[in-house]
C-alpha positions in Angstrom: -0.1 0.1 -0.1 1.4 3.4 -0.9 1.6 6.5 1.4 -1.5 8.0 0.1 -3.6 4.9 1.0 -3.8 3.8 -2.7 -3.1 0.0 -3.3 -1.2 0.5 -6.4 1.4 2.9 -7.9 1.5 4.2 -11.5 4.2 2.9 -13.7 5.3 5.1 -16.6 6.6 3.0 -19.4 8.6 4.9 -22.1 6.3 4.1 -24.9 6.3 6.9 -27.4 4.7 8.4 -30.5 6.2 10.4 -33.3 4.8 13.8 -34.0 4.5 15.7 -37.2 7.8 17.3 -38.4 5.7 20.5 -38.7 5.6 20.7 -35.0 9.3 20.4 -34.5 12.0 23.0 -34.2 14.6 23.4 -36.9 17.1 20.7 -36.5 20.1 19.6 -38.1 19.8 15.8 -37.1 17.4 13.2 -38.3 16.0 11.7 -35.2 12.4 12.3 -34.8 11.3 14.1 -31.6 9.1 11.8 -29.4 6.6 12.9 -26.9 5.2 10.8 -24.2 1.4 10.8 -24.2 1.4 10.1 -20.3 3.8 13.0 -19.8 1.1 15.3 -21.5 -1.4 14.1 -18.8 1.1 14.7 -16.1 1.9 18.2 -17.2 -1.7 19.2 -17.5 -1.7 18.4 -13.6 1.3 20.6 -13.4 -0.5 23.5 -15.0 -3.3 23.2 -12.6 -0.8 23.2 -9.7 1.3 26.2 -11.1 -1.9 28.1 -11.9 -2.2 29.1 -8.3 1.2 31.0 -8.6 0.7 32.4 -12.3 1.2 36.0 -11.9 -1.1 38.5 -13.7 1.5 41.0 -15.3 1.0 44.6 -15.9 2.8 47.0 -18.4 6.6 47.2 -18.1 8.1 50.6 -17.0 11.0 51.8 -19.2 11.6 55.3 -17.6 14.0 54.3 -14.7 15.9 57.6 -14.0 13.8 58.4 -10.7 14.8 54.6 -9.5 18.3 54.8 -10.6 18.6 58.2 -8.7 17.6 56.3 -5.5 20.1 53.7 -6.2 22.9 56.1 -6.8 22.3 57.8 -3.2 22.2 54.4 -1.5 25.3 53.0 -3.3 28.0 54.3 -0.9 26.3 52.4 1.9 25.7 49.3 -0.1 29.5 49.5 -1.2 30.6 49.4 2.4 28.4 46.5 3.3 29.5 44.6 0.3 33.3 44.9 1.4 32.4 43.4 4.7 30.7 40.4 2.9 33.7 39.9 0.9 36.2 40.0 3.7 34.0 37.7 6.1 32.3 35.3 3.6 33.7 35.3 0.1 37.6 35.3 0.9 37.5 32.1 2.8 35.1 30.3 0.5 37.4 31.1 -2.5 40.4 29.7 -0.8 38.6 26.5 0.2 37.2 26.0 -3.4 40.6 26.5 -5.2 42.9 23.5 -5.6 45.5 23.4 -2.8 48.3 24.1 -5.4 47.2 27.8 -5.3 48.0 28.1 -1.6 46.8 31.2 0.2 44.4 33.7 -1.4 43.5 37.1 -0.2 42.0 40.5 -1.6 44.8 43.1 -1.5 42.6 45.7 -3.1 38.8 45.8 -3.2 36.9 48.6 -4.6 33.7 48.3 -6.6 34.3 51.8 -8.0 31.6 54.7 -8.2 29.4 53.2 -10.9 26.5 51.7 -9.3 24.1 49.0 -10.7 21.5 50.4 -13.1 17.9 49.3 -13.2 16.8 49.0 -17.0 13.3 48.0 -16.8 10.6 47.3 -14.1 7.9 44.8 -14.3 4.9 44.7 -12.0 2.5 41.6 -11.3 -0.2 40.2 -8.9 0.3 36.6 -7.9 0.0 34.1 -5.1 2.5 32.1 -3.0 1.7 29.6 -0.5 -1.8 30.9 -0.4 -0.7 34.5 0.3 -1.5 37.2 -2.3 1.1 39.6 -2.9 2.3 42.4 -5.6 5.6 41.7 -7.2 8.1 44.0 -8.8 10.7 42.6 -11.2 13.7 44.7 -11.4 16.1 44.0 -14.3 19.4 45.1 -13.1 22.6 45.6 -15.3 26.0 46.5 -13.6 29.0 47.3 -15.5 31.3 47.8 -12.7 34.4 50.0 -12.7 35.8 47.9 -9.9 39.6 48.0 -8.7 40.2 44.4 -7.5 43.5 42.8 -6.9 43.6 39.3 -5.7 46.8 37.8 -4.1 47.2 34.0 -5.0 50.4 32.7 -3.3 52.3 35.9 -3.8 51.0 36.5 -7.5 48.7 39.5 -7.8 45.9 39.1 -10.2 43.9 42.1 -11.3 40.3 42.0 -12.0 38.4 44.5 -14.4 35.3 44.9 -16.5 33.1 43.2 -14.0 29.7 42.6 -15.5 26.6 41.3 -13.5 23.1 41.1 -14.8 20.0 39.6 -13.3 16.4 40.1 -12.1 15.8 41.2 -8.4 12.1 40.4 -7.3 10.5 42.4 -4.6 7.3 40.7 -3.4 5.0 42.7 -1.2 3.0 40.1 0.7 0.7 39.4 2.6 -2.0 41.8 1.3 -4.1 42.9 4.4 -7.8 44.0 4.6 -6.7 46.9 7.1 -4.0 49.6 6.8 -1.1 49.7 5.9 -2.6 46.9 3.4 0.8 45.2 3.0 2.4 43.2 5.7 6.0 42.9 4.5 8.3 42.6 1.5 10.4 39.6 0.3 13.7 40.2 -1.5 14.6 37.4 -3.7 15.8 36.2 -7.3 14.3 33.4 -9.3 17.7 32.4 -10.6 21.4 33.3 -10.1 22.7 36.3 -12.0 25.1 36.1 -14.9 28.6 37.2 -13.9 31.7 38.0 -15.9 35.0 39.8 -15.7 38.4 40.0 -17.3 42.0 39.8 -15.7 44.7 42.2 -16.5 48.4 41.8 -16.2 50.3 38.7 -16.8 47.1 36.5 -16.1 45.3 38.3 -18.9 47.5 36.4 -21.2 47.2 33.1 -19.6 43.2 33.9 -19.1 43.7 32.1 -15.4 40.8 29.9 -16.3 41.0 27.9 -13.1 40.9 30.9 -10.8 38.3 32.7 -12.8 35.8 29.9 -13.0 36.3 29.0 -9.3 35.9 32.5 -8.2 32.7 33.0 -10.5 31.1 29.9 -9.0 31.9 31.0 -5.5 30.2 34.4 -6.1 27.3 32.8 -7.8 26.8 30.3 -4.9 27.1 33.1 -2.3 24.3 35.0 -4.0 22.2 31.9 -4.2 22.5 31.1 -0.7 21.4 34.7 0.3 18.8 35.5 -2.4 17.8 32.6 -4.9 14.7 30.9 -4.1 13.7 29.4 -1.6 16.4 31.8 0.0 15.2 35.2 0.6 15.2 38.2 2.9 11.8 38.9 4.4 11.1 42.3 6.3 7.8 42.7 7.8 5.9 45.2 10.1 3.0 42.8 11.0 1.6 43.3 14.3 0.9 40.5 16.7 -3.0 40.4 15.7 -2.2 39.5 12.3 -3.3 36.0 11.4 -0.4 35.2 9.3 2.1 32.3 9.2 5.5 34.2 9.4 7.3 31.1 8.9 5.9 30.4 5.5 6.6 34.0 4.4 10.1 33.6 5.7 10.8 30.0 4.2 8.1 29.6 1.3 7.5 26.0 0.2 7.5 24.9 -3.4 4.2 24.6 -5.4 5.2 21.4 -7.0 8.3 19.2 -8.0 9.6 18.8 -11.5 11.4 15.4 -12.2 13.8 16.3 -14.9 15.7 13.9 -17.1 18.6 14.9 -19.2 18.2 12.0 -21.4 20.8 12.5 -24.1 22.6 15.0 -26.3 23.8 14.8 -29.9 26.2 16.5 -32.3 28.1 18.2 -29.6 31.3 20.2 -30.1 34.4 17.9 -30.0 36.7 19.9 -27.8 39.4 17.0 -27.0 42.0 16.8 -29.6 41.9 13.6 -31.7 44.9 11.9 -33.4 42.7 10.6 -36.4 41.1 13.7 -37.5 39.9 17.4 -37.1 36.5 16.3 -35.5 37.7 15.5 -31.7 35.6 14.1 -28.9 34.5 15.2 -25.6 33.9 14.0 -22.1 30.5 15.6 -21.7 28.2 16.2 -18.7 25.4 18.7 -18.1 24.8 21.3 -15.3 21.4 22.1 -14.5 20.4 25.2 -12.2 16.9 25.7 -11.1 16.4 28.3 -8.3 19.3 27.8 -5.9 19.7 24.1 -6.4 22.5 23.1 -8.7 23.0 19.5 -10.2 25.3 17.7 -12.5 24.8 14.6 -14.6 27.6 12.0 -14.6 30.4 12.5 -17.1 30.5 10.4 -20.4 33.8 9.5 -22.0 34.9 10.2 -25.5 31.7 10.9 -27.3 29.8 13.7 -28.8 26.3 11.9 -28.5 26.1 10.8 -24.9 23.1 9.1 -23.3 22.5 9.2 -19.6 19.3 7.4 -19.3 18.2 6.7 -15.8 21.4 8.5 -14.5 19.8 11.7 -15.8 17.0 12.0 -13.5 16.8 14.5 -10.7 14.2 16.2 -8.8 13.9 20.2 -8.4 11.4 22.3 -6.7 9.1 24.8 -8.6 8.0 28.0 -7.1 6.5 29.7 -10.2 6.2 28.9 -13.9 8.5 31.8 -14.8 11.5 30.3 -13.2 14.5 29.9 -15.5 16.1 26.4 -16.0 19.9 27.0 -16.8 21.2 24.1 -18.7 24.8 24.0 -19.6 26.8 21.4 -21.3 30.6 21.1 -20.4 33.6 18.9 -21.4 35.4 17.5 -18.4 39.1 18.2 -18.4 41.8 17.7 -16.0 40.8 19.5 -13.0 38.6 22.1 -11.2 37.8 25.0 -13.3 39.3 23.7 -16.5 36.3 22.3 -18.2 35.3 23.6 -21.7 31.8 25.0 -22.2 30.1 23.3 -24.9 26.8 25.2 -25.1 23.7 26.2 -23.2 19.9 26.3 -23.6 18.7 29.9 -23.9 15.6 31.1 -22.3 14.2 27.9 -21.0 11.7 28.4 -18.3 9.4 26.0 -16.3 6.6 27.2 -18.4 8.4 26.0 -21.6 8.9 22.5 -19.9 5.2 22.3 -19.4 4.6 23.2 -22.9 7.2 20.8 -24.5 7.7 17.9 -21.7 9.9 15.8 -24.0 12.0 18.0 -26.6 15.3 18.5 -28.2 16.5 21.8 -27.1 19.4 23.6 -29.4 22.5 24.5 -27.7 24.0 28.0 -28.0 27.6 29.3 -27.6 28.3 31.6 -24.6 28.9 35.2 -26.0 32.2 36.8 -24.9 30.7 40.2 -24.7 27.6 40.4 -22.6 24.4 41.5 -24.4 21.5 43.2 -22.7 18.3 41.1 -23.2 15.5 41.2 -20.8 14.4 37.9 -19.2 10.6 38.7 -20.5 12.2 38.6 -24.0 14.0 35.6 -23.5 11.1 33.7 -22.0 8.4 34.9 -24.4 9.8 33.1 -27.4 10.9 29.4 -27.5 14.6 28.8 -27.6 14.4 27.1 -30.9 17.5 26.3 -33.1 18.9 29.3 -34.8 20.1 29.0 -38.5 23.7 27.7 -38.6 23.7 26.6 -35.1 26.3 23.7 -34.7 26.7 23.3 -31.1 24.3 20.4 -30.9 21.2 19.6 -29.0 20.1 18.1 -25.7 17.0 15.9 -25.0 15.0 17.1 -21.9 12.1 15.2 -20.1 10.0 16.8 -17.5 7.5 14.9 -15.0 5.5 17.3 -12.7 4.1 16.0 -9.5 2.0 17.6 -6.7 3.1 18.0 -3.1 0.3 17.1 -0.7 -0.2 17.1 3.2 -3.3 14.7 2.9 -3.7 11.1 2.0 -4.9 10.7 -1.5 -3.6 10.3 -5.0 -1.1 7.9 -6.2 2.7 7.8 -5.7 5.0 8.0 -8.9 7.5 5.2 -9.5 11.3 5.8 -8.9 12.9 7.1 -12.1 16.6 6.3 -11.9 18.1 7.8 -8.7 15.1 10.1 -8.5 13.2 7.9 -6.1 11.7 10.3 -3.5 8.2 9.5 -2.6 7.9 12.4 -0.1 9.9 15.5 1.2 10.6 16.8 4.6 11.0 20.6 4.5 12.9 21.9 7.6 12.9 25.6 8.8 16.1 25.5 11.0 15.7 28.4 13.3 17.9 28.6 16.4 19.3 26.9 19.5 19.5 27.7 23.1 22.3 26.7 25.5 25.5 27.5 23.8 28.1 30.0 24.9 29.1 32.7 22.3 32.3 31.2 21.3 30.7 27.8 20.9 27.7 29.3 19.0 29.7 30.9 16.1 30.3 28.5 13.4 28.1 25.7 15.0 26.4 23.3 12.6 23.4 21.1 12.6 23.8 17.8 10.7 20.6 15.8 9.7 21.0 12.2 8.8 18.1 10.3 7.0 18.0 7.0 5.1 21.9 6.9 5.2 22.4 10.4 3.8 23.8 13.4 5.7 22.8 17.0 5.2 24.7 19.7 7.1 23.7 23.2 7.7 25.4 26.5 7.1 27.7 27.8 10.2 25.6 29.5 12.8 26.1 33.0 14.1 25.6 34.1 17.8 23.0 36.8 18.5 22.9 38.1 22.1 19.7 38.0 24.0 17.7 41.1 24.0 14.7 41.2 26.5 13.7 44.7 26.2 11.6 46.5 28.8 8.1 45.1 28.3 8.7 41.9 30.1 11.1 40.4 32.5 13.4 37.6 31.6 11.8 35.1 33.8 8.4 35.9 32.1 9.9 35.6 28.6 11.5 32.2 29.5 8.1 30.9 30.7 6.4 31.8 27.4 9.4 30.2 25.5 9.1 26.9 27.7 5.2 26.5 27.3 5.3 27.1 23.6 8.6 25.5 22.4 8.7 22.6 24.8 5.1 22.0 25.9 3.6 22.8 22.6 0.9 25.0 24.2 -1.1 27.4 21.9 -0.8 31.2 22.2 -4.4 31.2 24.0 -3.3 28.6 26.4 -0.2 30.4 27.3 -2.3 33.6 27.9 -4.5 31.8 30.4 -1.6 30.3 32.3 0.6 33.4 32.3 -1.8 36.2 32.6 0.0 38.0 29.6 -1.7 39.7 26.9 -2.0 38.3 23.2 0.6 40.9 22.1 3.1 40.2 24.8 2.9 36.3 24.1 3.1 36.5 20.3 6.1 38.9 20.4 8.0 36.4 22.5 7.0 33.5 20.3 8.2 35.1 17.3 11.4 36.6 18.7 12.6 33.6 20.6 15.0 35.8 22.7 16.7 33.2 24.5 17.7 31.0 21.3 20.9 32.9 20.7 22.6 30.5 18.2 20.9 31.4 14.9 20.7 29.6 11.6 17.5 30.6 9.8 17.9 28.4 6.9 15.6 26.2 4.8 16.7 22.6 4.5 14.7 20.0 2.3 15.3 16.3 2.6 14.2 13.5 0.2 12.3 10.5 1.7 12.2 7.2 0.0 10.2 5.3 2.3 8.0 7.5 4.7 6.8 4.6 6.7 10.3 3.6 8.0 12.2 7.0 7.8 13.8 8.2 10.8 15.5 11.4 11.3 18.7 11.8 13.5 20.0 15.3 14.4 23.4 16.1 16.0 25.0 19.4 17.0 28.6 20.2 16.0 31.0 23.0 17.2 34.1 24.0 15.5 36.2 25.5 18.6 38.9 24.5 19.0 38.3 21.6 16.4 35.2 20.4 14.8 33.4 17.9 17.0 29.9 16.5 17.7 28.7 18.0 20.9 25.1 16.7 21.2 22.7 14.5 19.5 18.7 13.9 19.5 18.3 11.2 22.2 16.0 9.1 19.9 15.7 9.4 16.1 12.4 11.2 15.1 10.0 8.8 13.3 8.7 11.1 10.4 5.7 9.0 9.9 4.4 10.3 13.1 4.2 13.8 11.9 1.3 12.7 9.6 -0.8 12.7 12.7 0.1 16.4 13.4 -2.1 19.2 11.9 -1.0 20.1 8.4 1.6 17.3 8.7 3.7 19.8 10.6 5.8 19.5 13.6 6.8 22.9 15.4 8.7 22.7 18.7 11.9 22.8 20.4 13.7 19.4 20.6 16.0 18.6 23.3 19.6 17.7 22.5 21.5 15.4 24.7 25.2 16.2 25.5 27.9 13.6 25.5 29.4 14.3 28.9 32.6 13.0 27.7 33.0 15.5 25.3 35.4 18.5 25.8 33.5 21.8 26.3 30.3 20.5 27.9 31.5 22.0 31.2 30.8 25.4 29.5 27.2 24.6 29.1 25.0 26.6 31.7 21.7 25.1 30.6 19.9 22.2 28.5 20.3 22.4 24.9 17.1 22.8 22.7 16.8 23.2 19.0 14.0 25.1 17.7 12.7 24.2 14.2 9.7 23.3 12.0 9.5 20.0 10.0 6.7 20.0 7.3 6.0 16.7 5.5 4.7 16.7 1.9 4.1 13.5 -0.3 4.6 13.5 -4.0 1.6 12.2 -6.0 0.3 12.3 -9.4 -3.1 14.2 -9.5 -6.1 11.9 -9.8 -8.1 14.9 -11.2 -6.1 15.1 -14.4 -4.5 11.6 -14.8 -6.5 8.8 -16.3 -5.3 5.6 -14.3 -7.3 3.3 -16.5 -5.6 4.5 -19.7 -3.7 1.6 -21.6 -0.2 2.8 -22.7 
């Protein structure tokens, strides 16, 4: 029996039909494009799921001088903040990512110049996310930076110039309220990582410094993704304690559905590896797929221009809106990190296009050396069909869309290659109480589930701020009743004699939980009936070590008995008394988090289970 109570699952055999050549994009190959009839049914379900978030778009604004005036005035302050980010976060990550042969890495000079980012166009829309209405502003940003940056790599100075960054920043004003000020907050995010490029000057300009350049570009892109690319965002709100709004969902939005992508095969790729027997070389191709902040690679294939991945090409991605870009790049694997040759990419591919063409040969395009401004709206409005004279090859992509549910019902999709999840656990990792400041900085939480480990980002320490409205004792009582005993706000009001505003403010702030993460983590589940979650706390001072664990693994199937399949409480962690550093602990360790379960299913409303394939 499946998780949804259904006694059978749906098997999707790869039986296909050939479509008319008139419906195909221009191709230089001779294989017919095949489309699975069952995929068409599944993607109709996907359309219904994503219709909830389909934004109604207004006219685009072109006169941006007033907005760029504001950016220019803010730029000196933004510049100083970015310098701190580079010193604290970027520099150590670049050092860790580079091969050890490069030794020490540091920024000798770092100035982004006086030329501020420019907003080229602005789009406005009205949409819904996790059932909350909102107004959305899409700001297309182009930044041709006159930076003065010098990186010292093992005593060799590398100058960086002509920095170019372009992308779309999304401001989402939600939730919309039935009372003034009518808007409860703003979410700052990006649907996909920005495009980043630069040139080297000096001796490295001649050598091109490919390894350093590619590693640095990837680290910068990853840093932006961790901060701003969905599901990551900055949420600023001014909601009062009376607002009946789930702040957690606005801080950590959940996906609307899952797309199970398959990079099935590619054909007629460029041969970048030299061949003794002729001019047409071979390649060691692999494909990079970027959707939201999630980045995944197919396995590498050896010495071929027509690779086939089959089951190894399946992978799950989360979808938040149909307008999300799907970045697909094909590379040739070379001798080491940062040396791989770029063979081509699919231009303008969005989730919406995957819905329209669930199994399709997408043409590959060469990456332009000089960045060209092109709005994302323009790119996504027209299909990325093959241009005349294109000789970069094509890639066959297959897309299955599945619903995420918090109720029993529907049928579970069969595993497809290594994409074998039947459910997902969405964890909102908030904070921890009990660590001293030196222990808190850099602390990590590791989740172990079904033989896989998932490690959090390093934590930061934020000192307790009790304010003047309540005594520390009253706040600790509220936290204990809510986080440990699971009491509701109304119940805490009756026990403590405090007002609803006082109780709600403590519940949201969690003042005694001083070790902060505020990180969304998603875990795939293969067998929800047997899955058990282990949690351990690690600290890095003086060296990394495990300090405490959850006493008993958490059985995830029990969360299905909770309202909305959601567990929201502080979990006590048990300290190993033999570990060094436990003597510094002045109170019990409690981890504040929320775990939300969602099962994958094929919508029974749109899929005909009795259909014969």
